Steps between C-alpha positions, in 0.01 A plus 500: 500500500319179598180499705553249776295392801602238754246288687670379819211277608470300178878480458539372857239231435672400174836480679356270766358271231830508310695395809254219568533376142881515518506279808240262361727446199839525673458355846145446634635424847787748497547806718571855385839624623520881521801708598359764735675837496223708650444690175190519287598234245573212737201605713260492205638171365474333841145629551395382152644155571311482830175584324573250223636209703416564865743620765605143582669472158694827508843527663671834549878526521657805664865542399671792671867560431617582850266761649205597278358834610154436358460132589202595716305552175580145388391366839180705480411332170560151639282580802229663287474199266553238772748304291787276606836672468873454540757768576838415347780754532726497194778722637751220567443358152540840332811582705653160430449513125613864487819413686581208270433694179694804625800276572538409133374808311383858528137459609312796352241697698221407258584131524494529879156665486363216286641221717242509785198465264662196339572342837143573607368317196720200585349506848147512360561197281656311790197577716274409209667166445470425870133596508357366173492852363482717193689828527316823424663774294396838642625739228261747339483642147636843594817355653545249220449771237816680609696196617461569870532135599794268550522223242479162676435694821163667558445463125469121532212277613254234389196722450463878467165658591606865470736510202236660276381753759644844568586631848182712493292192418669284763418760764137506387479122533658520844224735610240269344647215707462710814869509584624761749601833345840464669571212259324622185625859506846433646774693316674243275859437610719203418686506831830448319636833381352742755274675246133479417411343166400836355820671618708234334294495179487878463123520444178411682293187449204727432685651203610157381153342536325779310757463222454121481120491520383830355789606279528822700855613451691650794773759441731438205787410733297249701344346186846445355616339825199268518539399135873438542453286813221305330712425195809409704309258721272322252729195517385440859145438377584276209550126490864396526646471147582140415684345210271328249651196331478550123357235268844438347650425843234238567610289203 
Protein backbone atom coordinates (compact mmCIF):
# COMPACT_ATOMS: atom_id res chain seq x y z
CA UNK A 1 0.00 0.00 0.00
CA UNK A 2 1.35 3.44 -0.92
CA UNK A 3 1.92 6.19 1.65
CA UNK A 4 0.31 9.29 0.23
CA UNK A 5 -0.25 12.81 1.55
CA UNK A 6 -1.98 15.61 -0.31
CA UNK A 7 -1.12 19.27 0.25
CA UNK A 8 -4.14 21.31 -0.83
CA UNK A 9 -2.45 24.69 -0.33
CA UNK A 10 0.62 24.01 -2.48
CA UNK A 11 -1.43 22.18 -5.12
CA UNK A 12 -3.88 25.09 -5.33
CA UNK A 13 -0.99 27.52 -5.82
CA UNK A 14 0.54 25.29 -8.51
CA UNK A 15 -2.83 25.06 -10.29
CA UNK A 16 -3.17 28.84 -10.33
CA UNK A 17 0.31 29.19 -11.84
CA UNK A 18 -0.44 26.45 -14.37
CA UNK A 19 -3.61 28.22 -15.53
CA UNK A 20 -1.74 31.51 -15.84
CA UNK A 21 0.97 29.84 -17.92
CA UNK A 22 -1.62 28.16 -20.16
CA UNK A 23 -3.24 31.49 -20.97
CA UNK A 24 0.09 33.25 -21.44
CA UNK A 25 0.95 30.65 -24.09
CA UNK A 26 -2.52 30.08 -25.57
CA UNK A 27 -4.32 33.40 -25.42
CA UNK A 28 -2.88 36.17 -23.22
CA UNK A 29 -6.01 38.27 -23.67
CA UNK A 30 -8.52 35.41 -23.69
CA UNK A 31 -11.25 34.70 -21.17
CA UNK A 32 -11.87 31.42 -19.35
CA UNK A 33 -15.26 29.92 -20.24
CA UNK A 34 -16.62 27.59 -17.54
CA UNK A 35 -19.82 25.57 -17.66
CA UNK A 36 -21.36 26.05 -14.21
CA UNK A 37 -23.40 23.14 -12.88
CA UNK A 38 -23.31 24.04 -9.20
CA UNK A 39 -21.15 21.02 -8.36
CA UNK A 40 -17.70 20.91 -6.84
CA UNK A 41 -15.74 20.51 -10.08
CA UNK A 42 -17.09 23.51 -12.00
CA UNK A 43 -17.03 25.54 -8.77
CA UNK A 44 -13.35 24.78 -8.11
CA UNK A 45 -12.33 25.35 -11.75
CA UNK A 46 -14.14 28.70 -11.88
CA UNK A 47 -12.62 29.80 -8.57
CA UNK A 48 -9.12 28.78 -9.70
CA UNK A 49 -9.56 30.74 -12.92
CA UNK A 50 -10.68 33.81 -10.96
CA UNK A 51 -7.59 33.61 -8.79
CA UNK A 52 -5.36 33.07 -11.82
CA UNK A 53 -6.86 35.59 -14.24
CA UNK A 54 -9.13 37.90 -12.25
CA UNK A 55 -12.92 37.77 -12.19
CA UNK A 56 -13.17 40.05 -15.24
CA UNK A 57 -11.71 37.28 -17.43
CA UNK A 58 -13.92 34.42 -16.25
CA UNK A 59 -17.35 33.77 -17.77
CA UNK A 60 -19.72 31.23 -16.29
CA UNK A 61 -22.35 29.51 -18.42
CA UNK A 62 -25.39 27.96 -16.75
CA UNK A 63 -27.10 25.43 -19.02
CA UNK A 64 -30.25 23.93 -17.50
CA UNK A 65 -32.26 21.48 -19.57
CA UNK A 66 -35.74 22.68 -18.76
CA UNK A 67 -36.07 23.05 -14.98
CA UNK A 68 -32.87 22.34 -13.02
CA UNK A 69 -33.70 21.58 -9.40
CA UNK A 70 -30.30 22.62 -8.06
CA UNK A 71 -29.64 25.67 -10.25
CA UNK A 72 -29.57 27.79 -7.10
CA UNK A 73 -26.14 26.26 -6.38
CA UNK A 74 -24.85 27.40 -9.76
CA UNK A 75 -26.21 30.90 -9.13
CA UNK A 76 -24.61 30.91 -5.68
CA UNK A 77 -21.20 30.24 -7.24
CA UNK A 78 -21.60 33.05 -9.77
CA UNK A 79 -22.60 35.46 -7.00
CA UNK A 80 -19.81 34.28 -4.69
CA UNK A 81 -17.12 34.78 -7.34
CA UNK A 82 -18.67 37.92 -8.85
CA UNK A 83 -18.18 36.70 -12.41
CA UNK A 84 -20.14 37.50 -15.55
CA UNK A 85 -22.52 34.73 -16.51
CA UNK A 86 -25.06 33.60 -19.08
CA UNK A 87 -27.99 31.26 -18.55
CA UNK A 88 -28.81 29.31 -21.71
CA UNK A 89 -31.53 26.68 -21.54
CA UNK A 90 -30.76 23.73 -23.82
CA UNK A 91 -34.14 21.98 -23.58
CA UNK A 92 -35.42 23.04 -27.02
CA UNK A 93 -32.15 21.95 -28.64
CA UNK A 94 -32.17 18.57 -26.87
CA UNK A 95 -35.85 17.98 -27.68
CA UNK A 96 -35.35 18.98 -31.30
CA UNK A 97 -32.37 16.72 -31.90
CA UNK A 98 -34.03 13.86 -30.00
CA UNK A 99 -37.14 14.18 -32.14
CA UNK A 100 -35.19 14.16 -35.40
CA UNK A 101 -33.00 11.19 -34.44
CA UNK A 102 -35.99 9.22 -33.11
CA UNK A 103 -37.78 9.75 -36.43
CA UNK A 104 -35.13 7.80 -38.33
CA UNK A 105 -33.84 5.23 -35.81
CA UNK A 106 -34.30 3.69 -32.39
CA UNK A 107 -32.67 6.26 -30.11
CA UNK A 108 -31.25 4.30 -27.16
CA UNK A 109 -31.58 5.50 -23.56
CA UNK A 110 -27.81 5.77 -23.13
CA UNK A 111 -27.47 7.86 -26.29
CA UNK A 112 -30.24 10.13 -25.01
CA UNK A 113 -28.42 10.54 -21.68
CA UNK A 114 -25.21 11.56 -23.46
CA UNK A 115 -26.87 14.07 -25.80
CA UNK A 116 -27.30 16.98 -23.33
CA UNK A 117 -23.59 17.04 -22.32
CA UNK A 118 -22.61 17.18 -26.00
CA UNK A 119 -25.04 20.01 -26.68
CA UNK A 120 -23.75 21.83 -23.61
CA UNK A 121 -20.20 21.62 -24.94
CA UNK A 122 -21.37 23.06 -28.27
CA UNK A 123 -22.92 25.93 -26.34
CA UNK A 124 -19.71 26.52 -24.40
CA UNK A 125 -17.66 26.74 -27.59
CA UNK A 126 -20.21 29.08 -29.16
CA UNK A 127 -20.05 31.34 -26.11
CA UNK A 128 -16.26 31.06 -26.13
CA UNK A 129 -15.98 32.05 -29.77
CA UNK A 130 -18.25 35.02 -29.12
CA UNK A 131 -16.23 36.11 -26.08
CA UNK A 132 -12.60 35.49 -27.04
CA UNK A 133 -12.56 32.44 -24.80
CA UNK A 134 -10.85 29.21 -23.94
CA UNK A 135 -13.18 26.48 -22.68
CA UNK A 136 -12.38 24.79 -19.37
CA UNK A 137 -12.70 21.04 -18.97
CA UNK A 138 -14.02 20.30 -15.47
CA UNK A 139 -13.54 16.51 -15.25
CA UNK A 140 -11.56 14.99 -12.39
CA UNK A 141 -9.32 11.92 -12.20
CA UNK A 142 -11.83 9.78 -10.30
CA UNK A 143 -14.53 10.25 -12.94
CA UNK A 144 -12.09 9.82 -15.81
CA UNK A 145 -10.65 6.68 -14.23
CA UNK A 146 -13.94 4.83 -14.62
CA UNK A 147 -15.17 6.60 -17.75
CA UNK A 148 -17.78 8.72 -16.00
CA UNK A 149 -17.66 11.49 -18.58
CA UNK A 150 -19.23 11.95 -21.99
CA UNK A 151 -16.74 11.93 -24.84
CA UNK A 152 -16.92 15.26 -26.69
CA UNK A 153 -19.35 16.40 -24.00
CA UNK A 154 -18.10 17.23 -20.51
CA UNK A 155 -14.94 15.31 -21.45
CA UNK A 156 -13.92 18.02 -23.92
CA UNK A 157 -12.27 21.42 -23.43
CA UNK A 158 -9.16 23.47 -24.11
CA UNK A 159 -7.49 23.12 -20.71
CA UNK A 160 -8.09 20.71 -17.82
CA UNK A 161 -7.05 21.80 -14.31
CA UNK A 162 -8.54 18.85 -12.40
CA UNK A 163 -7.93 15.83 -14.63
CA UNK A 164 -5.10 14.57 -12.41
CA UNK A 165 -6.92 15.19 -9.12
CA UNK A 166 -9.30 12.83 -7.34
CA UNK A 167 -12.71 13.85 -5.98
CA UNK A 168 -11.24 13.90 -2.45
CA UNK A 169 -8.46 16.23 -3.61
CA UNK A 170 -10.81 18.51 -5.53
CA UNK A 171 -12.93 18.94 -2.41
CA UNK A 172 -9.82 19.80 -0.38
CA UNK A 173 -8.85 22.46 -2.91
CA UNK A 174 -12.39 23.84 -2.83
CA UNK A 175 -12.09 24.30 0.92
CA UNK A 176 -8.66 25.91 0.45
CA UNK A 177 -10.27 28.36 -1.98
CA UNK A 178 -12.89 29.23 0.64
CA UNK A 179 -15.86 28.06 -1.40
CA UNK A 180 -19.18 27.48 0.40
CA UNK A 181 -19.64 23.95 1.76
CA UNK A 182 -22.92 23.74 -0.19
CA UNK A 183 -20.82 23.68 -3.38
CA UNK A 184 -17.79 21.69 -2.24
CA UNK A 185 -19.64 18.93 -0.40
CA UNK A 186 -22.70 18.73 -2.67
CA UNK A 187 -23.66 15.13 -3.49
CA UNK A 188 -22.43 14.52 -7.07
CA UNK A 189 -25.32 14.01 -9.48
CA UNK A 190 -25.28 14.37 -13.25
CA UNK A 191 -28.86 15.62 -13.48
CA UNK A 192 -29.51 13.32 -16.43
CA UNK A 193 -30.46 9.87 -15.19
CA UNK A 194 -32.03 10.65 -11.80
CA UNK A 195 -29.27 8.93 -9.80
CA UNK A 196 -26.28 10.17 -7.86
CA UNK A 197 -22.87 9.41 -9.35
CA UNK A 198 -22.14 6.83 -6.67
CA UNK A 199 -25.51 5.08 -7.12
CA UNK A 200 -24.88 4.75 -10.81
CA UNK A 201 -21.26 3.65 -10.41
CA UNK A 202 -21.97 1.11 -7.69
CA UNK A 203 -19.23 2.31 -5.32
CA UNK A 204 -18.24 5.46 -3.45
CA UNK A 205 -15.68 8.02 -4.55
CA UNK A 206 -13.95 7.48 -1.22
CA UNK A 207 -13.41 3.81 -2.10
CA UNK A 208 -12.29 4.70 -5.61
CA UNK A 209 -9.90 7.47 -4.48
CA UNK A 210 -8.21 5.29 -1.86
CA UNK A 211 -7.75 2.59 -4.50
CA UNK A 212 -6.25 5.05 -7.01
CA UNK A 213 -3.95 6.93 -4.64
CA UNK A 214 -3.09 4.46 -1.89
CA UNK A 215 -3.64 1.09 -3.54
CA UNK A 216 -6.16 0.23 -0.83
CA UNK A 217 -8.39 -2.37 -2.38
CA UNK A 218 -12.14 -2.28 -1.69
CA UNK A 219 -14.18 -5.50 -1.69
CA UNK A 220 -13.36 -8.02 -4.39
CA UNK A 221 -16.60 -7.26 -6.23
CA UNK A 222 -16.05 -3.49 -6.23
CA UNK A 223 -12.36 -3.84 -7.21
CA UNK A 224 -13.36 -5.97 -10.19
CA UNK A 225 -15.98 -3.40 -11.21
CA UNK A 226 -13.54 -0.49 -10.96
CA UNK A 227 -10.87 -2.37 -12.93
CA UNK A 228 -13.37 -3.38 -15.62
CA UNK A 229 -14.72 0.17 -16.02
CA UNK A 230 -11.18 1.55 -16.15
CA UNK A 231 -10.12 -0.88 -18.86
CA UNK A 232 -13.29 -0.39 -20.91
CA UNK A 233 -12.98 3.40 -20.87
CA UNK A 234 -9.25 3.93 -21.40
CA UNK A 235 -9.96 4.92 -25.02
CA UNK A 236 -11.64 8.12 -23.76
CA UNK A 237 -8.33 9.30 -22.30
CA UNK A 238 -6.14 8.46 -25.25
CA UNK A 239 -5.33 10.51 -28.31
CA UNK A 240 -7.53 9.70 -31.29
CA UNK A 241 -5.84 6.97 -33.38
CA UNK A 242 -4.73 8.31 -36.74
CA UNK A 243 -3.38 6.60 -39.82
CA UNK A 244 0.36 7.09 -40.31
CA UNK A 245 1.48 7.23 -43.93
CA UNK A 246 4.19 4.60 -44.45
CA UNK A 247 7.51 5.41 -46.11
CA UNK A 248 6.59 3.29 -49.14
CA UNK A 249 3.39 5.28 -49.70
CA UNK A 250 5.34 8.54 -49.75
CA UNK A 251 7.38 7.46 -52.78
